[in-house]
Structures are given as structure tokens and as C-alpha cells.
N, C-alpha and C positions, 0 to 999 in steps of 0.2 A: 308459490309458497316455498317449494323446495329450493328454488334458486335463491330466494331471500335468506333461507337458513344457511346456505353455503356462503353468501356474502357476509352474514353475521359472524360465522365461524372464522372467516379469514380476518375480519376486523379484530375480533377478540384475540386471535393468535398474534397479530402484530402488536396490539396493545400490551399483551403479556410479555412479548420479547423485549419491548422498549421500556419496561417498567422494572427497575429504574432506567432512565434515559441513558443510552450508550453513545459515546462519542466515537464514531468510526465512519469509514467510507464504505462504498458498496462494491459491486463486482468490478467497477471501473478501476483503472490503475492507481496505485498509491506510490508516492515517492519512497525510495529505499536507497540505502548505501551498502555496497558490498566491497569489502576489502580482501584482496587476495594476497597472501604473504608467501614469498618465495625465499628459500635459503634458510639459514639458521639450523639449529639442531631439532629435527622433528620429534625426538624423544622427550624433549622438555615440555612441560605443561605451560601454556601461554594464555593469558587473559587479555582481552582487547576491548577498548571503548572508543567513543568519539567525544573529545572535549568540545564543549559548546562555547561560542563567543559570549553568550549571555548565561546568567545563572539559572534561568528557567526557559525551557523550550517545550511547547506542547504539554504533555502530561508529566514531563520530567523536570526535576529541579535539584539544585545543590542543597545539601543538608549540613547542619553544624556538626553532626557526629554520626557514625555508622557502627553497627554491630558486626556486620560481615567483614572478615579480614581483608578480602580482596578489595571491597569497597573502600576500606580505610586506606589501603595502599594507593589507590587511585586518587582519593581525596587529598592525600598528603603530598602528591606531586605538585610542585610549584612551577607552572608553565611560565616561561619568560614573556609570553604575549598576553598573559592574564586570562587564558581560557579555563573553563570550569568543568569539573566532573559532575554530571547531572544524574547520578544514581542509576545508571544502566550500563551493564557490561556483559560480555559473552566469553565463554571459553573457546579458544580457537579450535576449530574442528576441520580436519582435512585441509588446513592452510587457508580457511576462509572464515569471514565474519559477515553476517547478513543482518543489518538493522532495518527492519521492514515497517516499523510504525513510528512516524514522526522523528526521523533522524534530523539532527540539527542541520540547518542550511549552510552555516558557516562553522567549520570544525577543524580540529586537528586529531590525527590518529595517535592513540597512546596504548602501548602494550606493557604488560607487567609479567616478569618471569620469576615465580616464587623460588625456584631452585637456586638462583643467583642473586635474588633481591635486586633485579635490574629493570630499568625502563627502556622502552624503545619509543621514540616520539618523532612525529613528522616535523621537519624544520620550519615549514611555513604553513599558514592556514590554507585550508582547502574549501571548496564549495561544491554543492550538488549542481549537476549540469544537465541532467536528463531524468526521465521517470525513474530509471534504475541506474544510479550512478555507480561506476566501477573504478576502483583504484588498485593498482598493483604496487606492492611494497617489496622491495628486494633488500634483504639483510646481508651485508657484505661478508660477514664471518659468523661462525657458530655462536649462538646465543650463550652457550656454556662458557665462552671466553669473556663475557661481559664483566663478571666479578664485581657486581654492585655499581657499575657505572651506567650512564645513560647513553644509549646509542641514538644517533641522529640519522633519520632516513628521509628520503624524498620520494613520496608516492607519485606514481605516474598515472595519468588518466587512461582509462580503458573503457570500451563499450561493447557489450555483447549483443549485437544486432539480431543474431539468430534467436537468442532467448527472449528478447523483447517482442519480436515478431510472433514467436510461439505463445507468449503471454497474452498478446492482443487477440490472437486467434482463439485461445482457450476462453478468454473472457467473453468474447462475442458468442461463441458456441454455448457457453453456460447461460448467458442472458437470454438467448433465443430459446433454449430448452426450458428455462423457468417460465418465460412469458407464454410459451405454447402450452405448458402444463396448466397455467392459470387460465388460459383461453378455454381449455376444455371444461374447466369448472364453471366458466361463464356461459357455457353452451355453444361456444364457437368451435364446431366440430367438422365443418365442411372444408374440403380441400382448398377452395378458393380463399376462405377466411384465414386458414392457417398459413397459406402462402403469403397473404398480405401482411400478416403479423411478422413472419420470418423476414421478409424482404425489408419491411420497415425498420426492423432492429439491425439488420446488416448496415443500413444507411445511418441510423442514429448512433449506433455504437461505434461505427467507423469514424463518424464526425466527432464524437465525444473523445475518442482516443487521440485523434490527430490534434485537436485543439488543446487538450490537456498537455500533450507532449510539448506543443509549441509554448504554452504558458510557462511550464517548468524549465524548459531549456533556455528561453530568452529572458524570463522575468524572475525565475527562482522559486524556491519552495514556499516562501512566505505568502505569495499570492495564490498558491496552488489550491488551498482549501476554499478560499472565497470563489475562485474561478470554478472549482468543482461544483459547489453548491448552485451557483448561477447556471452553469451548463446543464446540470441534472434537471433543474426546473425547465430549462429550454427544451431538453429532450422529452420530458414528460408532456409538455404542451404540443410540441411538433408531432409526437406519436398520436396524441388525442385527435388533432386536426386531420391527420392522415386517415385514421380509423373512421372518423366521421364521414370522410369523403369516399373511402374505398371499402369499408366493411359493409357487406350486404347480408341480409337474411337469405334463407333458402329460396324465397320467392323474389329475390333481387330488390327487396325494400331496404332502405337505410336502417341501421341499428340505432336504437334510441340514444339520444344525447347523453343522458345520465349514465346509461350502461357503458358507453364508450369512455367517458371521462373516469368513471369509477374503475373500469377495467385497467385503463392506463395507469392510474394511481396505484392500484393493488399490485399489478405486475411489476412495476418499478420498485415498489417497496419490498416485495418478496425477494426480488433479485438482490436488493440491499442486504436482506437478512442472510441469504445464502452466501453472499460475498463475505460478510462478517464471520460467519462460521468457518468457511473454507480458508480464510486468511490464517487461522491458527494452524491449519494442516499443510497448506501450500503457500507459505509467505512469499516465496520467490516468484510465484506466478500471479499474485494478486497484490 
């Protein structure tokens, strides 16, 4: 009876979190674009965005009018390749911009400098090429000399392997921590049980990260969401089958089928919730 109450509380918590339904990913990696700007005058206030090849991408879309002055400036820019401002921009901070939620897959970098009413735009379209896409932008002279003109720049691909490896490690550790915490609520408290759950997640999360990286790198961001959903279901099923074969009670009897499948579902769903929450605090790692 006590265990049933715990299950019921977990289900209610999940229903409450997803009401209304939220569109987001979990602790698994998310596509992101980071632009690192070098040169120019660091004292100037600079705003930056990614122009999209399409007028709508993910939750973002172009609008007919804007109240925000910076948004107005970005929307007034007429790109020669027809790329759109889709109502999302950032203030350049420490020479970096990090677009961590649904960055356009095909884009151009556009910056606006209010002090000189000037634009800085990438000459050619760019694409995401990894989980975490990095481009370096070098401005050849001080922004303050632009005087209302448009500066053309050529971003160069970069990739922070160290940060990606750290991100994968943190995601795996977080997933294991969440699933072990849920395991305790399900009564899996013996060392052998917890070891089985931890090792299973090292395998499934490693597989998930490698496959998602391959999808995004070779096929692009448009297929990432579909692949992510499919692979998450695969991970859930793989974990459930492993637990059915390996999870034993204190007297070495198999754990009930319903308990195993329900645990796998709840553990993966709660790791989803934790990932959504932490994305707002550590976007660069998730």
C-alpha cells in the first residue's frame, strides 16, 4: 500500500508538470549554436541574432511588427539572401552568444550596434554541424568606425571538444543520479540492484549521446527531434528488458514485470523533467 502511494504521487507530479504540455527535450543533449565574436570595440553594446532561411523555425517565427526597438532594427534589415529575423536575439556578453533552444539549422549571423546604427552580417549562409555548433567571428576593425554601414564578416567553424565531453559526462551523471533516486523510491535499495541500474544507464546514455551526435553531425538539426524521440523510446525499452533480466530481489527472484516497466518509464520521465528545469540554468551543458 505504501509503495502504491509513492507510485501515485510520482504520476501526479508528472501530470502536474506537463499540464499544459511542454515542448522540450530531456537530460539528453540539445542542438545549440554558440557565436564567439573577436575584435571590434568591447565598450559598445552589441545585439546578435541568427537569421533563419525560413520565416518559422521551431517555436520562433517572423512577425509583421515589433514593439521592442532592437527587434524592429533586426526586422528592418534586408538580407540579400532573403533570410528572416524570427523574433529572438541576445545581447552580446563577454563576446559570446549562445542560442540553446531550437536554433535554426540554416542561418546567417546578424549583429546590430545601437551606438552607430550599424549592422554586422555573415557573408554566406551557415549550418549547424554538431550537437553544439561553434563559429568564431572576427571583426576587422572597431565597431565604432562603422558609422551606419553594414560590415560583412566570414564566421569560421570551431568546435569545443572539451566542453562537449564535459557536457556528455554531466548528462550521464545526472541521469544516473535521478534514476538511482527513483530506484530507492521503488524499493530498489540493495547494492547489486543499484549497480545494475547505474551500469545500464552508462550503456544507454552513452549510446544515446553517440547516436544523436551522429544524426546531427551527418543529417542536420531537422531530423534531430525525430531521432531523439525514437531513440528515447528505444532507450526506455532497452533499459526495461535489461532490468527484467538482471534486477533481482533480495532472495534472488526476478522483479515483477509491471514494476520493472513502470520504474523504467518513471525514471526516464523524471530525468526529462530535471533536464527541462536545468536547461534554464545551465543551457551550455544541456
